[in-house]
C-alpha positions as CSV (number, residue, x, y, z in Angstrom):
1,M,-23.0,100.3,129.3
2,E,-20.0,102.3,130.5
3,I,-21.2,105.4,132.4
4,P,-19.0,108.3,131.5
5,H,-20.2,110.9,134.0
6,I,-20.5,111.0,137.8
7,P,-23.6,113.1,138.7
8,V,-22.5,115.8,141.1
9,L,-24.2,116.3,144.5
10,L,-26.4,113.3,143.9
11,E,-27.4,112.7,147.5
12,Q,-28.2,116.3,148.0
13,V,-30.4,116.3,144.9
14,L,-32.4,113.3,146.1
15,E,-32.8,114.9,149.5
16,S,-33.9,118.2,148.0
17,F,-36.7,116.6,146.1
18,D,-37.9,114.5,149.0
19,A,-41.3,116.1,149.3
20,P,-44.9,114.8,149.3
21,L,-45.7,116.3,145.9
22,V,-42.7,114.5,144.3
23,Q,-43.4,111.2,146.1
24,E,-47.0,111.3,144.9
25,G,-46.0,111.6,141.2
26,G,-46.1,114.3,138.6
27,V,-43.4,115.5,136.3
28,L,-39.9,116.7,137.1
29,L,-38.0,118.7,134.4
30,D,-34.3,117.8,134.2
31,C,-33.1,120.9,132.4
32,T,-29.6,119.6,131.8
33,L,-30.1,115.9,131.3
34,G,-26.5,115.1,130.2
35,F,-26.0,111.4,130.5
36,G,-29.0,110.9,132.8
37,G,-27.3,110.3,136.1
38,H,-29.6,112.5,138.2
39,S,-32.7,111.4,136.3
40,E,-31.9,107.7,136.8
41,A,-31.4,108.2,140.5
42,L,-34.6,110.3,140.9
43,L,-36.7,107.7,138.9
44,K,-35.4,104.9,141.2
45,A,-35.9,106.9,144.4
46,Y,-39.5,108.1,143.5
47,P,-41.3,105.3,141.7
48,K,-44.4,107.4,140.8
49,L,-42.3,110.3,139.3
50,R,-42.1,111.0,135.6
51,I,-39.2,113.0,134.1
52,I,-38.8,115.1,131.0
53,G,-35.1,115.5,130.2
54,I,-33.8,118.4,128.2
55,D,-30.4,118.8,126.5
56,R,-29.0,120.7,123.5
57,D,-26.3,118.0,123.0
58,C,-27.5,115.3,120.6
59,A,-24.8,112.8,121.8
60,A,-25.8,113.2,125.4
61,L,-29.5,112.9,124.6
62,E,-29.0,109.6,122.7
63,F,-26.9,108.2,125.5
64,A,-29.4,109.1,128.2
65,K,-32.3,107.7,126.1
66,N,-30.6,104.4,125.9
67,R,-29.6,104.4,129.5
68,L,-33.1,105.2,130.7
69,K,-35.1,103.0,128.3
70,G,-36.0,100.7,131.2
71,F,-38.2,103.4,132.7
72,D,-40.9,102.9,130.1
73,G,-43.6,105.5,130.3
74,R,-41.9,107.5,133.0
75,F,-39.1,109.1,130.9
76,S,-39.1,111.3,127.8
77,C,-36.7,113.9,126.5
78,R,-36.5,117.0,124.4
79,L,-33.7,118.4,122.3
80,G,-33.2,122.2,122.7
81,S,-32.5,125.1,124.9
82,Y,-33.7,124.3,128.4
83,S,-34.9,127.9,129.0
84,A,-37.1,127.7,125.9
85,V,-38.5,124.2,126.6
86,V,-39.3,125.1,130.2
87,A,-40.9,128.4,129.2
88,E,-43.1,126.5,126.7
89,L,-44.2,123.9,129.3
90,L,-44.9,126.5,132.0
91,K,-47.1,128.4,129.6
92,D,-49.2,125.3,128.9
93,L,-51.6,125.2,131.8
94,D,-52.1,121.4,131.6
95,S,-48.3,120.7,131.5
96,K,-47.6,123.3,134.2
97,Q,-50.2,121.6,136.5
98,E,-48.2,118.4,136.4
99,I,-44.8,119.9,137.1
100,V,-43.6,119.1,140.6
101,G,-39.9,120.0,140.2
102,I,-37.2,121.5,138.1
103,L,-33.6,120.5,138.3
104,A,-30.7,122.3,136.5
105,D,-27.0,121.3,136.8
106,I,-25.3,124.2,135.1
107,G,-21.9,122.8,134.1
108,V,-20.0,120.9,131.5
109,S,-20.4,117.1,131.8
110,S,-17.3,115.0,132.2
111,M,-17.7,113.4,128.8
112,Q,-17.9,116.8,127.1
113,F,-14.9,118.0,128.9
114,D,-12.8,114.8,128.5
115,N,-13.7,114.4,124.8
116,K,-10.8,116.2,123.1
117,E,-12.8,116.5,119.9
118,R,-15.2,118.9,121.7
119,G,-12.4,121.4,122.4
120,F,-13.1,122.1,126.1
121,C,-9.9,120.8,127.6
122,F,-6.5,122.5,127.6
123,D,-4.7,119.9,125.5
124,S,-7.3,119.6,122.7
125,E,-6.4,120.0,119.1
126,Q,-9.8,121.7,118.6
127,L,-11.0,125.1,119.7
128,D,-14.7,124.6,119.8
129,M,-16.5,124.5,123.2
130,R,-20.0,124.3,121.7
131,M,-22.5,122.3,123.8
132,N,-24.9,122.3,120.8
133,Q,-22.7,121.4,117.8
134,A,-25.4,122.6,115.4
135,Q,-24.8,126.2,116.4
136,I,-22.5,128.4,114.4
137,L,-20.5,130.4,117.0
138,N,-17.6,128.5,118.5
139,A,-14.5,129.5,120.6
140,K,-12.2,129.6,117.6
141,E,-14.3,132.4,116.0
142,I,-14.4,134.4,119.2
143,V,-10.6,134.1,119.8
144,N,-9.7,134.9,116.2
145,T,-12.3,137.5,115.2
146,Y,-13.6,139.4,118.2
147,S,-12.2,142.9,118.8
148,L,-9.9,143.8,121.7
149,G,-12.8,145.4,123.6
150,E,-15.1,142.4,123.1
151,L,-12.4,140.0,124.4
152,E,-11.7,142.3,127.3
153,R,-15.4,142.2,128.2
154,I,-15.6,138.4,128.0
155,F,-12.5,137.8,130.1
156,R,-13.6,140.5,132.7
157,D,-17.2,139.6,133.0
158,F,-17.2,135.9,132.5
159,G,-13.8,134.9,133.7
160,E,-13.4,137.5,136.4
161,I,-9.7,137.7,135.3
162,R,-7.8,140.5,137.0
163,E,-5.4,141.1,134.1
164,Y,-8.1,140.8,131.4
165,K,-6.7,143.7,129.4
166,K,-3.3,142.0,129.2
167,L,-4.8,138.7,128.2
168,A,-7.0,140.2,125.5
169,R,-4.1,142.2,124.1
170,L,-1.8,139.1,124.1
171,I,-4.4,137.2,122.1
172,V,-4.9,140.0,119.5
173,E,-1.2,140.4,119.0
174,S,-0.6,136.7,118.7
175,R,-3.4,136.0,116.2
176,K,-1.8,138.6,113.8
177,I,1.1,136.3,113.4
178,E,-0.9,133.0,113.4
179,K,-4.5,132.2,113.9
180,F,-5.5,130.0,116.9
181,T,-6.7,126.6,115.7
182,S,-6.5,124.6,118.9
183,A,-7.2,124.9,122.6
184,K,-3.7,123.5,123.2
185,A,-2.1,126.5,121.5
186,L,-4.2,129.0,123.4
187,S,-3.7,127.4,126.8
188,T,0.1,127.1,126.1
189,L,0.3,130.8,125.3
190,I,-1.7,131.7,128.5
191,A,0.5,129.4,130.7
192,K,3.6,131.1,129.3
193,H,2.5,134.6,130.3
194,F,0.3,134.0,133.4
195,K,0.7,132.0,136.6
196,H,-1.8,130.8,139.2
197,P,-0.9,129.1,142.5
198,K,-3.8,126.6,142.6
199,I,-5.3,126.1,139.1
200,H,-4.1,125.9,135.5
201,P,-3.4,129.5,134.3
202,A,-5.9,129.1,131.4
203,T,-8.8,127.9,133.6
204,Q,-10.6,131.2,134.0
205,A,-10.0,132.2,130.3
206,F,-11.5,128.9,129.1
207,Q,-14.4,129.3,131.4
208,A,-15.1,132.8,130.0
209,L,-14.9,131.5,126.4
210,R,-17.2,128.6,127.2
211,I,-19.8,130.9,128.8
212,A,-19.7,133.3,125.8
213,V,-20.0,130.5,123.3
214,N,-23.0,128.8,124.9
215,D,-24.6,132.0,126.4
216,E,-24.7,130.1,129.7
217,L,-25.6,133.0,131.9
218,G,-28.3,134.2,129.5
219,E,-29.8,130.6,129.5
220,L,-29.9,130.6,133.3
221,E,-31.4,134.0,133.5
222,R,-34.1,133.1,130.9
223,L,-34.9,130.0,132.9
224,L,-35.4,131.9,136.1
225,K,-37.5,134.5,134.4
226,A,-39.8,131.9,132.9
227,I,-40.3,130.3,136.3
228,E,-40.9,133.8,137.9
229,E,-43.5,134.7,135.3
230,N,-45.2,131.3,135.6
231,P,-44.7,130.2,139.3
232,L,-45.0,126.5,140.1
233,R,-47.8,125.2,142.3
234,K,-47.5,124.8,146.1
235,E,-44.7,122.5,147.3
236,A,-43.1,122.2,143.8
237,R,-39.4,122.6,144.0
238,V,-36.6,124.2,141.9
239,C,-33.0,123.0,142.5
240,I,-30.0,124.5,140.7
241,I,-26.4,123.4,140.8
242,A,-23.9,126.1,140.0
243,F,-20.1,125.8,139.6
244,H,-18.8,129.3,139.8
245,S,-19.7,132.6,141.5
246,L,-21.3,134.2,138.5
247,E,-24.0,131.5,138.2
248,D,-24.5,131.1,141.9
249,R,-25.0,134.8,142.3
250,I,-27.7,134.9,139.7
251,V,-29.6,132.0,141.4
252,K,-29.1,133.5,144.9
253,M,-30.5,136.8,143.9
254,A,-33.5,135.3,142.1
255,F,-34.4,133.0,145.0
256,R,-34.1,136.0,147.4
257,E,-36.5,138.1,145.2
258,W,-39.0,135.2,145.1
259,E,-38.9,135.1,148.9
260,R,-39.7,138.8,149.4
261,D,-43.2,139.6,150.5
262,C,-42.9,143.3,149.9
263,I,-41.4,144.3,146.5
264,C,-41.2,148.0,147.0
265,D,-38.0,149.8,146.2
266,S,-35.6,150.1,149.1
267,S,-35.9,153.9,148.9
268,V,-39.6,153.8,149.8
269,M,-40.2,154.7,153.4
270,R,-43.4,152.7,153.7
271,C,-44.8,149.7,151.8
272,V,-47.1,150.7,149.0
273,C,-47.2,147.4,147.1
274,G,-49.5,145.8,149.7
275,G,-47.3,142.8,150.2
276,G,-48.4,139.2,149.4
277,H,-45.8,138.8,146.7
278,R,-43.8,136.0,148.4
279,K,-43.6,133.0,146.1
280,G,-42.2,130.5,148.6
281,R,-39.1,129.9,150.6
282,N,-35.4,129.0,150.2
283,L,-34.8,125.4,151.2
284,Y,-31.4,126.2,152.6
285,K,-29.8,129.3,154.3
286,K,-26.6,128.4,152.6
287,P,-26.0,126.4,149.4
288,L,-25.2,122.7,149.8
289,S,-21.8,121.5,148.7
290,A,-20.0,118.2,148.2
291,R,-19.4,116.0,151.2
292,E,-16.0,114.5,152.0
293,N,-16.7,111.1,150.3
294,E,-17.7,112.8,147.1
295,L,-14.7,115.1,147.1
296,Q,-12.5,112.1,147.2
297,S,-14.2,110.2,144.5
298,N,-15.0,113.2,142.2
299,P,-12.7,116.1,142.6
300,R,-14.7,118.2,140.1
301,S,-17.5,118.4,142.7
302,R,-15.4,120.8,144.9
303,S,-16.8,123.9,143.3
304,A,-20.5,122.7,143.0
305,K,-23.2,124.5,145.0
306,L,-26.8,123.5,145.2
307,R,-29.6,126.0,146.0
308,G,-33.2,125.0,146.4
309,F,-36.5,126.8,146.5
310,E,-40.0,125.5,147.4
311,F,-43.0,127.3,146.0
312,G,-45.8,128.1,148.4
313,G,-43.7,127.1,151.4
């Protein structure tokens, strides 16, 4: 079987879950199963571990099921939103008791990005960007129907584009003449009017549209909320890989809050909450990033950051 995706920060993921609770067995939730690279490595490294893989991409799920069929009885998968599946499992006391780890790799897999039919890449004849192809909203609808103000918000908040007003206005004016039907047409227009010294001029705009189409930040926030409301047992670990500052900031702030013993407002002169709210500890002071050997073999890993949290630690 040809493996279409190189799992990012694989060594760091294995090291981050190297804990007695994981070694002894239990269930790890791979929230973004993709093509099963992380899950396969974890199943090999920890022979007693079981994994439930979650993905909203049917094609990825079928590939991973076939790839991991040799781990009979130790691997199963669920189709759907990872935040909803995790929330469901954490509310089930029996299921929650078995969970020893949660992994989420918040990014587009190589096969999704490289498959021009999915409309993620700059030269695609499609303008889609849906991770779940059953959903209605896609990038074409956003680009061709959203108001000027809505486009400005997307490019400002999700792409962190300095000239977001100029970009939104350019798209609105251009679609009056001809609707956008391909990612190629959109990226060509952006490259004609914007320049960037290091990356393709359309990179941030495409990121913003992808986040909006798939509600990526909302999914991440709902996952963290579900974990916060139903904390894992002692020594269970949560590891999240982010690829840009928006995601990483959300994870960083959540883990920081979970580590606080006192949850009083900063304006309060003296603690009134009584303390004892600390859920655990951050595994690392700074996020882990790709090592030199990985950067050479997988350039896309350069922006990946892994943060880990251990409950009860």
